[in-house]
C-alpha positions as CSV (number, residue, x, y, z in Angstrom):
1,M,-0.5,-4.6,19.3
2,Q,3.0,-5.2,17.9
3,V,3.9,-3.7,14.6
4,L,6.4,-5.1,12.3
5,Q,8.5,-1.8,10.5
6,V,10.8,-2.7,7.6
7,Q,11.8,-0.8,5.2
8,L,13.7,-1.0,1.4
9,E,16.2,1.2,-0.3
10,I,14.7,1.5,-3.8
11,R,17.3,2.9,-6.9
12,P,15.5,4.9,-9.5
13,D,15.8,2.0,-12.0
14,P,12.5,0.6,-13.2
15,A,13.3,-2.9,-12.5
16,E,13.3,-2.0,-8.5
17,V,9.3,-2.3,-8.6
18,G,9.8,-5.7,-9.2
19,R,12.3,-6.5,-6.9
20,A,10.0,-4.3,-4.2
21,R,6.9,-6.5,-4.9
22,R,8.7,-9.5,-4.2
23,W,10.6,-8.2,-1.1
24,A,6.7,-6.9,0.4
25,R,5.5,-10.8,-0.2
26,T,7.9,-12.0,2.0
27,R,7.4,-9.2,4.6
28,L,3.5,-10.1,4.5
29,A,3.9,-13.8,5.0
30,G,6.3,-13.0,7.9
31,S,3.4,-10.5,9.3
32,G,1.1,-13.8,9.1
33,I,-0.8,-12.0,6.1
34,G,-0.9,-15.0,3.7
35,A,0.4,-14.7,-0.1
36,D,-2.7,-16.7,-1.2
37,E,-5.1,-14.0,0.7
38,P,-7.0,-12.4,-2.3
39,L,-6.2,-9.0,-0.2
40,A,-2.5,-9.8,0.1
41,E,-2.2,-9.0,-3.6
42,T,-4.5,-5.2,-2.7
43,L,-0.8,-4.5,-0.7
44,I,1.1,-5.8,-3.5
45,L,-0.5,-3.7,-5.9
46,L,-0.6,-0.7,-3.7
47,V,3.3,-1.2,-3.2
48,S,3.7,-1.7,-7.2
49,E,1.8,1.8,-7.7
50,L,3.6,3.6,-4.9
51,V,7.0,2.5,-6.1
52,T,6.7,2.6,-9.7
53,N,5.5,6.6,-8.8
54,A,8.4,6.9,-7.2
55,V,10.9,5.5,-9.8
56,V,9.2,6.9,-13.1
57,H,8.6,10.4,-11.7
58,T,11.1,12.1,-9.5
59,G,14.3,10.5,-10.9
60,H,15.7,10.2,-7.1
61,P,16.2,7.0,-4.8
62,A,13.2,6.3,-2.4
63,V,12.9,4.3,0.5
64,L,9.3,2.1,0.7
65,R,8.5,1.4,4.4
66,L,5.7,-1.3,5.4
67,S,4.3,-0.9,9.1
68,L,2.4,-4.4,9.7
69,P,0.5,-5.7,12.3
70,L,1.7,-9.2,13.9
71,A,-1.1,-9.6,15.7
72,T,-3.6,-12.6,14.5
73,T,-6.9,-11.0,16.2
74,G,-8.3,-7.7,16.9
75,E,-8.2,-4.4,14.3
76,A,-5.0,-3.4,12.8
77,T,-3.6,-1.1,10.2
78,V,-1.0,-1.9,7.5
79,R,0.7,1.0,6.1
80,I,2.2,1.5,2.8
81,E,4.7,4.4,2.7
82,V,7.2,5.6,0.0
83,A,9.5,8.4,0.8
84,D,11.5,9.9,-2.0
85,A,13.8,13.0,-2.4
86,S,11.7,15.0,-4.7
87,S,9.8,18.0,-3.6
88,R,7.1,17.8,-6.3
89,A,3.6,16.9,-5.0
90,P,1.7,13.9,-6.8
91,V,-1.0,14.7,-8.9
92,P,-3.9,12.3,-10.3
93,R,-4.5,12.6,-13.3
94,C,-7.3,11.9,-16.1
95,V,-6.5,9.7,-18.8
96,D,-8.0,8.3,-21.4
97,G,-8.9,4.6,-22.0
98,D,-6.1,4.1,-24.3
99,A,-3.1,5.9,-22.4
100,T,-0.9,3.2,-20.9
101,G,0.2,5.2,-17.7
102,G,-1.5,7.8,-15.3
103,R,-4.0,5.5,-13.7
104,G,-1.6,5.1,-10.4
105,L,-3.0,7.6,-7.8
106,A,-6.6,6.6,-9.1
107,L,-6.0,2.9,-8.2
108,V,-4.5,3.7,-4.7
109,D,-7.7,6.1,-3.9
110,G,-9.8,3.2,-5.0
111,L,-8.2,0.5,-3.2
112,A,-6.9,1.9,0.1
113,D,-8.6,3.1,3.3
114,R,-6.9,6.3,3.3
115,W,-4.2,7.9,1.6
116,G,-2.1,11.2,1.4
117,W,1.0,12.8,0.8
118,S,3.4,15.5,3.0
119,R,6.4,17.4,2.6
120,E,9.7,16.0,4.7
121,D,12.8,17.9,5.2
122,T,14.3,16.1,1.8
123,G,11.3,15.7,-0.3
124,K,8.0,14.1,0.6
125,S,6.3,10.8,1.3
126,I,3.2,9.3,0.0
127,W,1.4,6.7,2.2
128,C,-1.5,4.5,2.2
129,E,-3.5,2.2,4.6
130,L,-5.7,-0.7,4.6
131,D,-7.7,-1.9,8.1
132,R,-7.4,-5.5,9.1
133,C,-10.4,-6.2,11.0
134,T,-10.8,-9.5,12.5
135,S,-13.7,-11.7,10.9
136,S,-15.6,-14.7,12.3
137,P,-14.6,-17.8,10.3
138,N,-18.6,-18.6,9.7
139,A,-18.8,-15.0,8.3
140,A,-18.2,-13.9,4.8
141,S,-17.5,-10.7,6.3
142,T,-18.2,-8.1,9.0
143,A,-18.3,-4.8,10.1
144,C,-14.9,-2.3,10.8
145,G,-14.1,1.3,10.9
146,G,-17.7,2.9,10.4
147,G,-19.6,0.1,8.7
148,V,-17.2,-0.7,6.3
149,A,-17.4,-4.1,5.2
150,A,-14.8,-6.4,6.0
151,F,-13.2,-8.9,3.5
152,Q,-10.9,-12.0,4.7
153,G,-9.8,-9.8,7.1
154,F,-9.2,-6.3,5.3
155,A,-11.7,-3.4,5.3
156,Y,-12.9,-2.2,1.4
157,E,-15.6,-0.1,0.3
158,A,-17.0,-0.3,-2.9
159,V,-16.7,2.2,-5.2
């Protein structure tokens, strides 16, 4: 299976979040993931959350990387990764209903099939993955990856 790996350098500026979303949308379309697919929006939301965390919480430039499968059949994984120069670990927070922030990692945890982070030589990398599965045109869902239900080509788990 062929995988398209692309990256975008991000400045420590909140305006970069919108630029990262626009850039990711064009890359998704180039890999055969249509912008009108409901879970394409999930991928864009994950990009937005990870880039926002890097921009807001580190104050350092970052690099957004996408690994997108090019095959139209078979199981595949879409990976989103943001590397930054801060060595501070990401910390999921519990916030009350009135808070205007602090839910990013909870969203990533709820939407991605897997996520994590690792230290790198110059900082850290935070990543998440969505499994893309084959489904027949007549089926609303199919099993993928240990019985996780698939919807329109991507795996999801109800939480």
